[in-house]
N, C-alpha and C positions, 0 to 999 in steps of 0.2 A: 570250151576250154581247149587249148592246144596241148598236145602231148608234151610233157616236161615243164608246163607252166607252173609256177609256185603259187600256192593259195595262202594268203596271209590270214591269221586268226585274230588280228587286232588285239594281241596281248592276253587273250583269254586262256590259252594254254602255253606250255613251255615250247621252246623252239623245235625240238624233234617231234612233238606232237602236231605242230602247226605245219610242218613241212610235208606236204602231200603231193603226190605225183599222179597225174591221170594218164593211163595208158589205154586207149580205146574206151571200152565201157567198164573196165575193171579199175577199181580204186586200189592203189598200192600205198602202203605206208612203210618207209624204210625201217629197218631194224635199228635199235638204239646204237649198236657198235659201228654202224655205217654212217651215223649222223655226224661223228667227229670228222669224217672225210669230206663232208659237204661244206663248201665255202660259205662263210657267213657273210651276209650282205647287210648294209644298214637298214634295208627295208624290213628285215626280220626284227631288228631291235626297235625301230620306231616306224610303224607302218604309216603311210601317207594318209592324209585326211581326205576322205572321199565323200562326195555328195551321196545322198540316199538314192539317187537315180543312177549312180555309176554302175555299169555292168560288172565291175570288178567285185561288188558287194553281193551280187546275186548269183550264186553258184547254181548249176542245175540240181534241182532237189532230187531227181531220180538217181543221181550218181552218189550223193552223200547220205541219203537216207538209210538208216539201218532197218533191216527187215526182221520180223519175228522169225525164230527158228522153227516155228510150227509148220509142218507140211500142209496143214489145212487152212493157212492163212487167207488163201484166195477163195475159199468155199464157204457159203452160208448154209447153215443147218436148217432145213425146212421145218416149219412149225408142225407138230403133231396134230394140231387142230385144223379142221377144214376151213378153207376160205371161200368167201362169196365169189361167185362168178360175176363178170360184168355183162349185164344185159342192157339192151337199149331201154330207154325209159318206157316206150310204148309196149314193148314185150312184158316188162315188169308190171305195168298197169293192167294189161290184159290178163296176166296170170293172177294177180291179186284180186281182181274184180270177178274172176270166174267162180263157178260152183265148187264146193268142197266134196270130194269123192272119198270113198273108203275102199280099203283093200287089205291084202295080206302080203307081207314080204315073202317073195318067192326065194330070193337069194340076194346076198350082199357081200362084196369082198372089200374089206377096208384097205388092203394093200393095192388092189386094182382101182379103187376109188369109185366103184359103181355097183349097181345091182338092178333087180327087177321087182316090181310090184304086180301081183295078180289082183285085178279090180274085182270088187264084190259082185258087180253086175254081169260078171262072166266074159267081159271083153278080152282082147289080147293083152299080154303082159306089157307093162309100161316101164321104160328105162328110168332110173333114178341116179343122179350123180351125187357124190359124197358132199358136195357144197350145198345141196338143196335139202339136207336133213337138218331139222330143227331139234333142239333138245340135247340131253347130255349123254344118251346111249347110242351105241352103234347098233343098227338093226340086225337081227338074225332071222333066219327062216321061221315063219310062223308068227311073227309079231304083227298085231293089228295096227294099221296105220290110217291116217287121213292125209289127203294131198289135194293139190290143185294141179292143173295141167298147163303146159306152155308148149307151143310149137317149136320144132327143132329146125334151125336153118341148115342148108340154104333153101331147100324147096318148101319148107314149112308144111310138109305133108304128114310128118309123124309128130307125135307129142312125147313129152317126158314129164315126169312128176317133179313138182316143185313145192316148196313150203310143206315138206313131209314131216308129220308128227306121229310118233309112236303113241298110241292111245292105250294099248294093252300089251304088256310083255308076255311072250309065250311062256306059260308055266313050266318049271323044271329045266329051264335052260340057263346057261351062264350068259350074262351080258356084260360087255365092256363099256366103260365110259371113254370119251374121247381122250381123257387124260391118262388112260391106261389101267384104271382100276377095274378089277373083275368082281362082280356080284353074282350071287345065285339066289333066284327067287323061287 
């Protein structure tokens, strides 16, 4: 649209509501007391018949669209529930076909999204990501778990725990569900 070009509403609104003026990226609507000074044209009283493909019928939507007053309108709130990571099919198959190990949760931070498991066989601690935990409880230090392992890219030299299941909650500790409920066992 050119600056100062009149937009016709095709009889949907009254004349002062239909008279819009574009000035750069800002849409201005004249106040009702100034409308009396605007010369009336026959185009406002009887708009021309235009074909559906006419550019006059299709105004830029980004200039006319009203926005929500919410300051958070452009932000999505993340889900409190962990989501699955995307792994290649071959990595997922290798992990699911591998043996099941057991261990104890050494530490886990829900806010950081990861923790470590100490294997029962005494090996070095194994990294666990929040998306690889099965079940309804957030693990805490001392929980007994079972897991499978998957190599970590890019060098595939280290492993991480996947398909982690808590098999025994540590007695006397508070446990939180992924939904935020706290239970004491």
